[in-house]
N, C-alpha and C positions, 0 to 999 in steps of 0.2 A: 412164405405165402401170406397175403394180406387176408384178414378176416373180412366177412361180409360187412361188419360195422366200420372197419377203417376204409374199405374199398368204396363205401357210399358216403364218406365224409370228405368235405373240402374245407381248408383254411382260407378265409377270405381276409386279405391284407389290404385294407381300403384307405385311399387317399393319403398314403405315406409318400407324398410327393415333395420334392426339394422345396418347392415355394410354400408348402404347408408346414412341413416339419421345421423349416427355419424360424417360423413365428412362435414356436413353443417356448424357446429359450432353455431347453433341457433335452438331452439325448436319452433320457430314461425310458420313454415309451418306445423309441426305436430299438433300444437294446432289448426290451422285453418282447417286441415284435420279432426281433431277430432270434430270440430264444424260442419263441413259438415256431418260426420257420424251421429252425434246426430240429425241433421235435417232430414236426409234421413230416419233414423230408426223411428223417430216420425211420418214421413209421410207414413210409410210402403213401402218405395222404397226398390227395390232389391239392396243390397250392395255386391259388388265383389271386392275382394282383388286380386291384381296381383303381382306376384314377378318374379324375374329372378333366375334361379337356374339349376344346371347341375348334371347329374349322376356321380357316382364315375368314375374317369378317364376321365371325360369330352368327351365322344364320340361324343357330339353334336357340338364341337368347331372345326372348321377348322383352320389350320394354315395361311390360306388366310385372315382370319377375323382379322383385326387389334386390335380391341377392345377386343374381347373375347379371342384371343389368348394370350393376355397379362394377362387376369385373369387366364387362364389355367396355364401359367408359375408360377404365384403367388399362385395357388392352392386355390383360392377363390370361394365362392358362390356355393359349393356343396349343394345339397338339405338338408342335414342334418347339415350343418354348422349354428352355432348361427347367423352369419352376413347375412344369407339368409332368416332369419325368419322375419315375419311381427312385426314391433316395437310394444312392449307390451302396450305402451301408447294409441294405437289405439283400443285395446280390441276386437279382432275378437270374434264374438259370434257364439254360436252353430247355424248351419243352414245357415250361411253365407259362401259362396263359395270362395275359394282361388285357382286361377289359376296360374300354373307355366308355364312360357314362356321360351324359349330357345334363344331368340334374343331381339332386342330393342322394337319393337312393341309388345303390349299386344296380338295381333292376331298371331304372328310368332311362331310356333312351340308349340302352346297351343291349348286347347279346348275351348277358349273363345267364338268363333263364335257358337258352338254347344249349349253352355250354354245360350247364348243370344237368339237364334232362339227358343230353347225349352221353354223359359220364355216369349216369345212374346215381347221382348224388341227391341224398334225402336229408343229410345232416350238415348244417353250416356252422362253422367255428368263426366268430366275428371278432376282428380286431380293426382299430381304425381311428382316425382323427378327422372329425371330432366326434365325441360321444353323442352330443345333442344334434349332430347333423348326419353324416352318413351311417353311423352306427344305429341310431334311433330309427331313421327312415327305412334302412334295409331290415332291420329286425321286425318292424311292423309289417312290412310287405311280405317278408319271408314267412312269418307266422301266418298271415292270411293265405299263403300258398301251401301251407302244411308241411313246412320244413321243420325238422328237429333243429333246436337252436342252442348253442353255447356261446356265451360272451367271455372273452378273456379280459378280466377287469383291469389288469395292470398293463395290458396291450392296447388300451383305449385311452384317449386324452381329450380334454375340452379346454378352452380358454377360461371357462368359468368352473372353478372347483366345486362349488355347491350344486350346480346343475349336474355335473359329472357324478357326484356323490348321490343325489336323489335318484337319477336314472338307474345307476348300478345297484343301489340298495332297495329301491321301492317300486320302480317301474319294470325294469327288465326281468326281474325274477318271476314275473306273472306269465311270461312267455318264454323264457330261456333258462337254462342253468348258467349261473355266473360264477366263475372260478378264476383264480390267478393262473398264469402261464405254468407255473411249476406244478400245481396240482393237476392241471390238464395233462401236462407231459407225462407226469407219473402214471395216469390212467391209460396212457397209450402203450405202456410196456407191461401193465398188470395182467 
């Protein structure tokens, strides 16, 4: 039987999409995310995958949005594109929710808040690519929404190692517990 702590906790696996993972040049963060998934599933935690994707013609993308307007010009990350799909190495299982967002934060342009409220989720465990993008934006918004937060330090990655380090060591600890996957996984069985 799940404890009230685990029944109110969800692991968010954010932007681990084929087109994003391929840019990293290393599978290490995917392996750590997979270890977090294994631990969450063993503890019967809710697992929620989050991806960024757009409708054909990208009606969600404003020309004023620097990041996403560049994607629009390149024609990437349409909902049906291979690059917009969750990396196969993570093995999305039947019954696990995949939320599609339209901006950087997992909450922006998605139904994540509805899914979390319906599930009685009050504690979010964050993993994602990139640390300075989806993880930072989601952490800040979730903190403002009064979620308890944990960041899995080695299940996050960023193209800029220094920005990654500063966020994990200096910024995130103000609003979240920051731990490696192995330590977090041990806490689930303690």
